[in-house]
N, C-alpha and C positions, 0 to 999 in steps of 0.2 A: 083497502085500495092504496092508501098512502105507502104501506109497507111494500106492496107489489111494485108500485112505481119506483120506489127507492131501489129495490132489487133489480128491476129492469134497467135503471140508470147505471147501476154499478156494473151490470152485465155488459151494457153498451160500451162503457169505458174500458172494461177488460178486453173486449173484442177489438176496440180501436187500438189499444196498446199492443196487443198481439199482432195485429195487422201491420202496425208501424215497425215492430221488431222484425216481422217476417220480411217486409220490404227492405229494411235496412240490412238484414243479414244477406238477402239475395244480392243486393248491391255490393256488399262486402265480399261475398263469395265470388262474384263475377270479377271484381277487381283483383282478388287474390289469385284466381286461376289465370287471369291475363298476365299478372306479374310472374307467376310461376312459369308460364309458357315462355314469356319474354326473357326470363332470367335463367332458363334451364341450361341445356347443354351448350348453347351459344354457337352451334355449328350452323351457319347460314346456308340455305340452299343456293346452288349455282347451276347454271345451264350446262348440261353435258357432264356433270360431276361423276355420274355413275357410268363407267365403261363396261360394255358387255363382252369385249374381246381383249386379249392381251393382258399383261400385268400379273399373271399368276393366279392361283386359286383364290376365289373371293366368295364371300357370303353376300347375296343380294337380299334385301329385306325392306320392310316398311318401317320407317323410323317412328317410334312412339316415345322417345325420350322427350321430356318437357323442354321446350325451346323452340326457336323459329323454324326448325325442320320437322316439327311434329306432323305426321301423316304423309311425309314425302318419301319417295324412293331413296334408298341409301345402300351403301355397300361398305365392306371392310375386308381386309386381308384375312386369309384363313390358312393356318398351318397345321401340320399333322399328316401322317401317312394316309393315303386315300387311293381308291381305285374306282373310277367311274365307268369302267368297261362293262360290256354287256355279255361277257362270256360266262356261262354257268360254271361254278366250281373253282373260279380263280381265287387264289388267296389274296387277301388284302395286305399290302405291305405297310409296315411302319406303325400302325395304330392297333394296339391290342385293346380288348374290351376293358371297361373301367374296373371290372372284377379282377383283372390281372394286375391292377395297381397303376394304371396310366391315368393321366388327367384328361385323356381324350383330345378333341380338337381345341385349338386356341385361336382367338382373333388377334390380328396384329395391326398396329398402327391406328391412326384416327379414322373415324368413319367419314366417307364422302357422302354428302347429301345433295340430291338432285333437285332441280326446279319442278319436276313433275310430281304431282300428288297421286297416290293410289290408295284405295281402300282394301285392295287385295292385289297381289302381284305374283308373277312367276317368271323366271329368266332361264333360258337354255339356248345354247348354240348361237349366240349373238342376236337373240331376239328377246323381246320383253312383252309380256301380256300384263296390262295394267287396267284394273277395274276401278273406275273413278266417277265422281259426280261432277256435273257441269251445269251451269245455268244461274239464273237470278232468283226470283221469287219461287219459281217452280224448279225444283232440283231434278235433273234427269241423270241417269247413270249410263255409262258406256263401257264397252270392252274395247280398249285401244291396243293395237298390235304395232310394235316399233321394231325397226331394224337396228343394227349395231351403231349406225350413225345418228340415231335419235329421230329418224324420219318415221312419221306415222304411216304404216302400210294399209291399215284397215281400221275403221270405226264402226261398231255395231251397237245399237241402242239396246240396253237391258230392260227387261220388263219389271224390274224392282231393285231391291237392295243387294249389292254384291255379297257373295258368300264364299265361293271357291274359285280358284284359277289354276290351270295347269297347261303346260306345253309338253309335247313329245320331246324325246332326247335330242332330235335334230332340229327342233323348232318348227317343223312343218305343220303339225296338228295342234290346234288350240281349243281348249274347252273351258267353260265357265258355268257357274251356278248362281242364280239370283233368287231371293225371296220375293214371291208375288202375293200381295195382299188381296183378300176379297174373293178368292175362288170359292164358288158356292159349295163344291163337294167336300170341302175340308171342314172339320169340326172345330178347328182352332183358329180359323180366319185367315190363314195364309198357306201357300204351298211353295214348292221350289220348281224352277224351270232351268234345265240344263241345255246349253247349245254347244255344238262342235263345228269348227271351221277347218277345212282342208285348204291351207294357203297355197298349195301347189295347183290344185284343180279349180279352186274357188267355190267348191261345193260347201254350202252352209245349211246345217240342220238346226233350226231355231229351238226345237224341243225334242228330247229323246222319246217323248210320248208318241212321236210319229213312227218310231221303229216298232216292229213286232217282237214281243217277248214270249219265250217259251219256258215252261216249267214241266218237267217230266214228260216232255214230248207234246204237250198241249199248250195252246195259246193262253198266256197268263196276262190278263188285262183288267185288273180291278179298277173300278171307277176312280178311286181316291189315290191312284199311284202317283208317286213323285220320284224324280231321279236327281242325284247329286254326287259330287266327288269323283270326277273322272281321273283315270290314270292310264297312260298309253304304253303299249308294247312298242319295241323298236321297228316293227314292220309298218308303222304309220297307218294301220287299219284296225288292229285288234285293241280293245280297251276294256278296262274294268270300271264299274260304277256301282253306286248304291241305288236300289229300288226300295222305296218305303211305301207301306200300305197298312194303315191302322186296321182296316177291315180284315186283312190277311195275317195280322198278328205281329207286325213289326217291320224289320228291314231285311233285305236280301242282297247278296253279292251277285251281280250279273257280269257275264263276259260278253262283250259286244263285237259285232262285225260291222264296221262302218260302211263299207262298200255294199254289203248285202242288206243293210238296214234291219238287222235282227240282233236280238240278245237272248242269252240263255241263263237261267237261274242256276247258280252253283251251290250255294249254301245260305244259311240264315245268320242274322244278327251280325252283319258286317257293315260298317259305315266308313265313308271317306277313305277308300283303299289307295295305297301309294306303292307302286312297283319298285322293288329293289333294283339297283343298277345291273345286277347279273340276271335279272328277269325270273328269279326262282321263288320270290316271296313277296307278300303284300304286308305292309304295316297298315293297321286300321284301328279305328276306335270301336269298342264293343260295349253295348249296354250291359252293365253288371248290377244295377240297382234301380229301384223305383224312387229313390231319394232324389228329388229334383236338384239338390245342391251337389250331388256326387254320382251322376248316372253312368259315367263312362270310364273305361280304362284302355290304354293302348295295348294291342296285341300284334303278333306277327303270324301270318298264315303261310305255311309251306304249300305251294301250289301243286306239287306232285302228289302229296298225301292228304291235303286239307287239314293237316294237324295244326292246332293253334298253340301259341306260346305267349303267356302273359308277360309283359315287360315289367321291369322292376319298379317303375314309378307308379305308385298307387293313387296319386292325385287324379281328379277328374279332368281329362284333357279333351277339350272340344276344338279339335283342329285336324286338318288333313296334314299329317306329318310328311316330312321329306327325308330322304336318305342322304347323309353326309358322305357315306361310302357304303360298301356292301355289309358293313358290320355295325354301323352307327346310325341311329335315327334322331333327327332333330324336329322340334315342335315348339309351339308358343303357349305360354301360360299367362293369364292376366296378373298384373302386379298391383293394380289399384289406380283409380283416377284416370282410367282410359289408357294406361300404359301396359305394355306386355314385356315379357322376357323370353328369349329363346333358350331352350334347354336341349341337352343331348343325353342319350342313354344307349347302352349296348342292345343290339337286336336279338340277342340270344336269351334274354330274360335274366341274365346274371348282372353283377355289378350294381351300380346305383346311378341315379340321374345326377347330372352335373350342369351347372349354369354355363352357357356359352356366351351370351350377350344380353346385357340389360337394355331396356328401352327399344325393343324390336319385336316384330312378328312377321308372318308371311315369308318364311325363309326359303331360299333355293341356293344351290351351289353351282358356280360356273368356274371355268378355267381348268 
C-alpha cells in the first residue's frame, strides 16, 4: 500500500504540474495572439474607409491580416486589363492568362480598412452585403445590406453561422448561406440554409427549401436536402446554386427561377457555383477525393456544353470563387492562424496560380 500511495502521490504531482503548465501556456498563447493582432498590419479601421463607387477598379475583401483591422471590411486598388461586361464572346483586353507569361492582376496602394466587421461579404454596383455577428453573451448573426453611402438598407437575422454571400451584378438580388446546427434530419449535426432577397420588390425567401425542385421532370425533394452557394444571372431572376443530399449521393447543380419558385437539377458534383461576367461559364469546387484534408478542386463548367475544365491549382479550395474578369478566377486559401490569402488563376486550366493579396478573404471586384 505504501508503494501505491507513493505512486499516487507522484501521479498527483505530475497532474498538478501539467495543469499548471497548460494554464500558463494558455495565458501565454492568449497574450501572444493579442500582441500579434495589435502589432500586425497596423492599419486601423475608419468609418467610411471602403468606398463602393468611384475611384477606379478595386478589390473588396475581408481583412485577415494580423492587426487592428482583422475581420473588418477592406479594399485595395486593382490593376490589370479586365472586362466585367455581360456579353458572351467578348475578348478580355489587357490581361492574358498566366500561362502566356503575365503576372495577372496586381493590387495597388495601401489597403483601406472600414469600421464595419464582416464574416463574409460581397460588393457590387454600389451595394454591400455583409454577414456579421452582433450581440453580447448570446451572439446573433445578421445579413446587412448597405448602399454606397454606408447606410444600412436591410437587416435580416441569420439562422446560424455565415458561410456564403453573393449579390447580382446590379446589386438588386442578395443571397446568403448560413450553417444551422441541430437539424434532426442530418447525420452530421448541422445543415445549411440559403435565403434570397429581391431588394426591388421586397420579396424575401428565407430558405430555398420552399421552392420546388425538379430532376428529370419529376419533383426532387429528399428529406436531407440542403442548398448553398447562389450566383445570379443578369436578369435578376435566374440563379445557380448547390443542392446537397447525402441520401442521393452528393451534390447537384440547380438552375433556379426566383419568380416561379422552382429549380431544375442540371448535373452532379458541383458546389458553390460562380457565374462568369459574360454569363457563359461557372467556376465551382468539385469533390475529387475522400481524403478530408484535400477533398476539393476548382473547375470551370461551360454552360452550353456542360463540359468541365479542371483549373491549374491542385490545392483543396473550400471557397465560392469570384471572377476578376472573364479569364481570371480569384479565391481564398487559409494561411494559418485564422488568416487567409487571395489567389488568382486562369479560367482555362492553363498557367499556374499566383498570389494576389495576403491577409484577405471573401473577394469581390468593383469599379
